N, C-alpha and C positions, 0 to 999 in steps of 0.2 A: 504493500500500500504506500502511496505517495500523495500527500495532500487529499486523502479520501478517495482516490480514484482506483480503478482496477489495475492490477499489475499485469500489463500485457506488453508484448514486444513492440511498442510504438510509443514515442515520446509524448508526454502530455504536460501542459503547464496550466491546466484549467482546474480550479478548485471545485470540489463537488458541491459546494453550497451555492454556486452561481446558478441562478435560474434562467436569466437571459443570456444566451450563448454569445460570446464575443468572437465571431468568426475571423476577425482580423488578427487575433493573437492565438487562436486555438490551432494546435498542430496535431490533433488526433484524427486521422483520416477515417477511422472506423466509427466515430461518433456521429450518428445520423439521426435526424428528427423525423419521426413518422407521424406525430400528433399534429393536428392543425393549429394548436395553440403555441407551439414552440417553433421558432425559426429553423429552417433547414440548415444543417451543419455542412461544413466543407468535406468534400470527398477527395480521395486520391484520384478517382476517375471522374472527370467532368464530361458533360455532354459536349461533343465536338461538332464541327461543321458537318461532318458526314452523318452524325446522329440526327442533327436537325434536318438535314436534307432528306433522310429516310422518312421522318415525320411529315414533312411538307409533301413529299410524293404520295404518302399514304392518304393524307387528307384530300389531295387532288384526285387520286384514283377513286376513292370512295364517293366523292361528289359526282364524278363522271359516271360511275356505275349507277348511282341514284338517278341522275338525269336521264341516262339511257333507258332505265326501267320505266321512268315516268313517260318517256316518249313512245315506248313500244306497247304499253298496256292501256286498256280502256279504263279511265278513271272518272268518267262522268255519270256513272250509275252507282247505286249503293253497293251492289255486288262487286262491281269492278274495283271500287275503292277499298271496301272492307274485307273482301274475300279474294282479291287479286283476279277477278273474273273466273274463278274456279278453273284455272288453266295451268296450274303449277305441276311440273313433273316431280319425280321422287327425290332427286338429289338436292334441289334447293329447298324442298320441304324438310328433308332430314337435316340439312345443314342449318336451317333456321330453327328447328326444334332444339338442336344442340347449342347453337349460339344464344338463343333466348334463355336457355337454362344456365349456361356457364357465363356468368358476368364477371366483372372485376372482383366482386365479392367472393367468387369462388377461388380465384387466384390468390387473393390475400387471405381469405378465411380458411380454406382448406390447407394451404401451406402453413398458416399459423397454427391451426389445430394439430396438424401433423407434427410440427416442431414441438408443441406442448405435450402431446400425449400419444403420438404414434399413428398407426395406420387405421385405427378403428373408425375414424371419421369418414374414411373411404367407403364405408358400408352404405352411406347415402347414395353414392354413385352406383355401386353394384346393385342396390335395390332398384334404382331408377331404370337400369338397363332392362329389367324384366317388366316393370310396371308400364313402361312406354309401349310395350307390345300389346298390353291389354287395351290401350286406347284404340289402336287400329283394328284389332281382331274382335273386340267385344263391344266397346262403347261407340266407336265411330259409326258403325252401321246403323245404330239407333238414331244418332244425331243426323245422319244423312237422310234417313227415311223420314224424319220429322221435319226436314227442310227448315232448319233454324240457322240463325247467324250467331247468336250468343247463347251462353249457358243459362242465364236468367230467362231468356226467351223459351228455352226448352222446358223449364219448370212451369212457365205460364201455359205452354201448349199441353203439358202433361196434366196439370192440376186445375187450370183456370184461375180466375181471380187475379189480383195484382200484388198482394202483400208479399208473397214469396219472391216474385220477380224483382220488386223494388228493394226488398231486403238484401237479396243476394247481390244485386248490382251495387248497392251502397257498400256492402261488406267488401266486395272485390275491389272497389275503388279505394276504400280505406286502406286495405292491405297493400295495394300497389303504391299509393302515394307515400305512405309513412313507413313502409318496410323495404320494398324492392328498390324504389328510386333512391331513397336515402342511403341504404346500405351500399349500393353500387357507386353513388356519387362520393360517399365518404372514402371507400376503398380506392377509387380512381384519384381522388384528391391527395390521399396519402402517397400514392405512387408518384404522382406528378411533383409533389413537393420534394420527395426524395431525389428525383432525377433532375428537375429543372429549377427547383427552389422558387417556384411561383407562389404567390399568395393564394388563398383558398378560392375566393370569389372569381377572380379573373380566369383561373383555370377551368372552373366548373362552368362559367358562363360561355366560354369559347366552345366547350364540348357540347353544351346544350344547344347553342346556336347552330352548329353544324348538323347536329342530330335532327333538329326540328325542320331544317330546310327540306330534307328529302322525306321526312315522315309526313309533314303537312302536304307537301306537293305531290308525293308519289303514292301514298296509301300503302296497303299491305304489300303490293308487288315490289315497290322500291325497298321496303323493309326486308322482304325475303331475299331479294337479289343481293343487297348489301350484306345481309347476314351470311349468305353463302360465301361471298368474298372474304368476310372477316373470319369465318370458320377456317378457311385455308391459312390466313395469316396467323391466327391463334395456334393452329396445329404446328405450323413450321417453326414459329418462334419458340413455343413451349418445348418442342422436340429438341431444338438446338440447346436450350438452357439445360434441359434434363440430361442430355448426353454429356455436356461439359461438366455438369455437377457430379454425375456418377464417376466420370474419369477422375475428377479431383479427389473424391472420397475413397477411391479404390474399388469401385463397383459395388454391387449389392452385398458381397461378402464384407467389404470394408465398412459399409453402413451397418451391417449386423454387429460387427466388432466394435465400432467406434461410438454408435449412438448411446449405448448404456453408460459411457464415460463422459458424455457431453454435459458436464456440470459447470456452472459458472463459478468464477473465483470468489465472488462475494456472496455469501449466503449464511443463514443461521444454521449452524451445525446441529442444533438441538431439534430441528424439525426436518421434514422431508421436502420442504420447499426448494425448488430448483433441481431436484433429482429427477432423472428420467424415469418413467414408469417401467416396472419390471415386466408388464404385459404389453409393452409398446408395439410388438409385432404380432399381436393377437387381435382379430376382429371380434370374436365372441369372448366376452369377458364375464367376470363374476356377476351373478344376478343381483346381489345385494349392495356391494360396495363399489363397483366399477363406474366409471364415467359414462360408458356405453354398455349397460347390462344386456346380456344376450337375449332374454325374452323381449325386451324393448326393441332391440335391433330387428328381430324377426317379425314382430307383430306391431308394436307401437310405431315403428318407423314406416311400416307399410301403409297404414291408414292415411296419414297426411300425404304420403306419396301418391296414393290413388286420387286424392283431391287434386294434387298438382298436375299429374300427367293425364288424368282422364276427365277433369271437369274445370280446370283453370282456363279462363278465356284466352290467355296468352298462348298456351300450348294448343288447345283444341282448334283455335282459329287458323293456325298454320296447316293443320291436317284437313280442315274443311276447305282450304284453298286448293287442294290437290285436284288434278284433272279427273280422276276417278278413284275408286276404292283401292285398286291395285297400286296406284302411285302413292296413295296414303300409307298403305302397308309397307311399301318400299322405303318411304321416308322414315317410318318408325324403326324399321330394321337398321337403316343407316345410322340413325341417332342412337340406337341401342348399342351398336358396335363402338361408336365414338365414346360412349359413357364409360368404357373400360379405361380410357386414357387418363382421366384426372387422378386416379389412384397413384399412377407413376409420375405423371407430369407435374402434379401439384402437391399431393400429400407427401410422397417420398422426397420430393425436391425440398419441401419445407423441413423435413427431418435432416436432410443433408446440410441445410443452412445452419441448423442448430449445431451440428457436428463441427462445422468450419468456424462458426462465430458464436460460441456458447456464452461468452460474457455479455454479448449484446442481445442476441435472439432469446436466450434462456435466462435473462437476468431475473433474480429472485428477491432483490432488495428494493423496496419501494422508492427510496431516494435515488438509487442508482438507475432504476427504470425511468423515473421522472427525468433524470439528466440525459439518458440515452435517447428516449423516444417521446418524452412528454406524457407518458402514461404510467402512473404508479402501479397499476394492476399487472402489467407485463408488456413485453415488446415482441411477442411472437408474431404479431401481424406484420412486422417488417422483414420476415424471413425471405419472402420472395423478392421484393425490391433490393434487399441486401445482396442477394446472389447476382441479380442483374447488374448492379453497379460495380461489384467487385470482380466478377469472373468474366464477363463478356468484354470482348474488344470493341474498339470504336466502330460504329456502324451497326453492329449487332445490338448494342445498347439501344440505339434508335429503333431497331426492329422490335425489340421487346417492349419498349414504351408504346410502339404502335400496336403490339399485341394487347396490352392492357387497355389502350383506347378502343381497340376493336371490341374487346369484351364488354367494356362499359357502354359503348354506343349501341351494340347489338341488344343488350338488355334494355337500355332506355328506349330505343325505338320500338321494341316489342311491347313494352308496357304502355308507351304513349299511344300506339295504334290500337291496342286492345282496350285500353281504358276509354279511348275516344269512341270505339264501337259500342261499349257498354252504355256509356252516357247517351249516345245518339239513339240507339235502337231500343233501349230499355227504359230510359228515364224521359228523354225529350219526346219520344214518340208516344209515351203514355200521357204526357201533358198535351201534345198536339198530334192526335192520331191521324189527322188528314194532312200532315205536312207533306210538301212536295219533295221530290227527289233532290232538287236544287237546295232547298232549305236544309235537308238532312246533311248534304255534303258540306254546306257552310258551317253548320253547327259542329260537325265532326272535326273540321279543321280548326275552328276557333277554340274548341275544348282542349286541343293539344297545346295551344298557346297558354291557356289557363293552367294546365298541368305544369308547364315550365315555370310559370310565375309562382305557383304553390311550392314547387320543388326548391326554388331559390330561397323562398321565405323559410323553408324548413331547414335550410343549411345550418343556421346557428344551433339548432338542437343536435344535429349530427356532429357539429364541431365540438360540442361539449360532451358527447357520448364517450364512454370508455371503449376504445377500439378493441382492447383485448377481450371484451365480453360481448361485442356486438354480434359476432357470428353465432355464438351459442344462444344469445338472446333471441335472435331471429328463429332459430330452430325451435326454441321453447315456445315462442308465440305461435308458430305453425302447429305445434302439438296441442295448443290450447284452443285455437279457433277453427282449424281446418277439419278435424275428424268428424264433427257433427254434419258438416256439409257433405263430406264423402259418404257418410252413412245414408243420408237422404237421397243422394244421387244413385247409390247402389240399389236402394229399395225402389226408387222411382223407375229405374230401368228394368228391374227384374221381378218385381212383385206387383201384380195387377191390383191387389187389394189396397195398396197404398193410396191414400187420398190427401186432399189439400190440408185438411185439419191436422192429420197425423204428421205430415211433413213440416207444417208451420210450428207446431208445438215441440216436435223433436228438435228443430233448429233453435227454438227459444230456450229450451232446457239446456241444450248444449252450450248456447251462448252464455247463459247465466253461470254455468259451471266454469267455463273458460275464463270469463271476466273475473269471477271470484278467485280463481287460482292466480291470475295475473296480479290482482290486488295483494294477495298474500306475498307474492314475490317482491312487490314494491315495498310493502311494509317490512318484510323480513328478507332483505336481499342476501344472496349467496355470499358468505364471508370470504375474504381473501385468505390465501394460504397462511396457516399459522394463527389465524384469528378465531375467537370463539363464535359458535353459532347460537344465536338467541331465539331461533324459531322454535315454537312449541313442538313437542314430540308429535309425530304423525303428519305434520304439515309439509315436510320436505320430501314429498313423493316425487320421484324422478319424472321429468317431463315426458319421457317415452312411455312410462307406465300410465301417466295421466292421459296420454293419447288414447290408450286402450279403454280407459274408464270413460272418457268423453265420447268416444265413438260408440261404445256399447250403450251408454245412457241415452244418447240421441236415437239409436236404433230401436231400443226397447220402448221408448216413449212414442216414437212414430208408429210402431206396430200396435201398441195397446190402444192409442187414440184412433187409429184407422179401423181397428176391429170394433171399436165402440161407436163409430159413426157410420154414415152412409157410404156404401161401396160405390166406386165409379162404375158407370155402365160400360159394358164391353164395346158398345158402339162408339164410345168416345176415345178408345185407346188404339185405334188403327194407326200403325206407323210410329207409335210412341214407346213401345216396349220391345225387348228382345224377342218375345214370343209373337209379337204382332208387327214386326218390322217389314214384312212383305205385304201387309194389307194396306189398301189405299187409305190416305188421310181422310178423316171425317171432320176435322176442326174447320171452322169458318176462316176463309182467307179474306184479307182486306184489300184495299185498292192498290197496294204495292205488289201483290201477288197475282199470278195467273195460274190457272189449273195446270198441274203437271201433265204435259202433253203425252198421251199414250200410256200413262201410268196404269190406268184401269184395264188396259188391254193386255197387260203382261201376265203370264201365268204366275200366280203367287208362289209356286214351288220353285221357280227359277230365281233364286235369291241373287245370284251374281248379276244376271241381266237386269233385274229390277234396280239394284243399287247403282250399277254403272249408268243406267238411264237417268236415275235421279241426279247423280253428280254431273253428268254431261249436259243435262238439260239447262240451257241458258235462257229459257223463255221467262223464267221468274227472276226476280231481282234481289230478294232479301229473305224470304221466309218469315218476314216480320208479321207479328200478330197484334191486332188492335186490342188495346186494353180499355174496354169501354167503361168498366167500373172506375178505373183511375181517372179517366177523362171526365167522368161525371162528378168526381170529387169524393167518391167513397173509398 
C-alpha cells in the first residue's frame, strides 16, 4: 500500500481520499471511470484517428442502410410501417430477433455478472435459445391466424372488452421506457465515457438522434435491415475480442486455472468479499444458498422467458413481419443458434477480464471501488470496456465501440418501433376508432419523438443508479411483473374455457403480488457484501422462486375465476386458439380490415396452406380491432 492505493505494477501518485480525479497529475493508466458521476480517467490507450474513422464509417453505413430500406419498402400503410409489409425473409428476421435481444446491457451486464460470479448467468441465454423456438412453432401460428398487429390486440380479439388491452399496452410501455431504454442507455453511456471521455448527455443525445432518424422515417423495415447489419458487426467485433482475450489468458484451461485466484489486493480478510465463487463454473447451483438456484434456473427463469420470447411486442412483431410461417420459423432457428454465443463472447470474456485486472474489475473495498469506477457497490460492469481499451489495437478499439453502439441502437430502435405500435394500435385507436391511415402513421411517428424526450428526462435516474446492481435488478423486476402475463397468454392460447374475467383478475392478483415484492425490496434492499441483512425472516425469497409463485398464483386465479363465470362461446374462438387456428375468424372487423380473401375456401385440415395464405395475404392492413367500449368511455 502507498498512500491508500492498490499495490500494482504501475506508478500512482493519487491519494485514495481524492474524489474528483485530477487527470493532469494522475499516472495510473488502469484507473478508469465507469460511473456517470465520476470523470473518465486517463488510459494508456487512447482512441486514435483510425478508431474515430471506424466510428464515422459505421454511422454513415448504418444511415445509408436505413435510407435504402426506407426507399425500397412501402411505408404509407399501417402494415407497411409497423409490420414491414409482411415481406421479410428468414435471415433479417432472425438477425433482428437476436439484435433486439442483445443490447448494450447484455455486453456490460453479462460480462459483469460473469466476472462477479461465473458462468451461471449464461443460463438466461441457453434458456432463450429453446424458448424462441416455441414462438415460431407454437404461438406464432395462433397470432397469424388471429390477424393481429400487437399482443394487447390479441387479448382484445380473444376476450373482448378493453381493460385487458389497455392494461397490457400500458404495462408494456412502462417496462420499455423505464427498464429497457434506461438500462441500454446507461450501459452505452458507461462504455462511451470509458472510451471517448464524453459527458453523459451529449453522448446519449447523439445516439438517440441517429436512432430516431431511421426509426421514424423507415418503420419496422428500416429497423430490421439495420438490425441485420448491426448483428454482423456485433458478431465480428465480439468474436475478435473473445479470441484475443482467450489467447491472453491461456485458453479455456488457463481460465479454469486462473479464475479461482483472481482476488483483489485490497479486501477484508475476515469475510468472503472479493473471493471468486467456488461454483463459478457450474450453471446448476445449490437450491438454497446459491445466487442462481437450480430449480429457479429450470422453472423460474423459464416463465418470464416465455413472456419475453412469445408475447413481448418487440420480439413477436419481428416474427409477424416474416413473409410466411416458414420464414418465421427460419428466423427463430437462426436466432436460437446465435443465442449460444453470449455465453462465450460475453460471460466468459467478463471472467477473463477479472483474471487480467482483478484489482479493478473485482474490487471489494467500497472506497477503492468508488475511486476506480465511481460505484461503491463494485466495478464488475467495467469488465468488458476494460478489455476493449487494454487489449485491442488501434482500429479494433473503434470497431468494438461500434459494436457497443450497434447493440445499443438495435435495442433502442426495436423498443421505439414496438412501443410506437402499441400506442398507435392499442391506445390511440381505442380513443379514435375511425382514425384514418394517415392519422395513425403521424401518431406513430410522433410517439417515437415523445419516447426520446421521456428517455432523456429519465437519464438523471439512470445516472444515479448503482451500475453494479442494475442488471440483477432488471432480472428481478422481470421475475416480479412478467410471469402473470405469461400465464394469461398461455391459458388464452391453449384453454378455451379461459374468459375475460379470469384473465383480468389473474393479471391483477399477479400485479399486486409483484408490486408488493418490489416494495419489500425497496424497503429492505439487498445488503452489500459483509453487511448485515435487516429483512424479516421469510421475506428474502429469491426472485427466481418468486417467479414461480407469481406465475402459479396468476394461473390459479385465472382458472378459478373462469370456471366460476360465463364460458366463451365456441363460435367466438375461431382462429384464436391452438385448437381453432385453422377455423375462419368470426370476430367483427373494422374499416381498417378487409375479409381474408379465400380464407373460407381453404380446407381447414390443410394447416400449412391456411397459415401461409394468411401471412401472404396483403389485402388487409393491420388486423386492428375496434374497441367500441373504450371509445364510448366505458
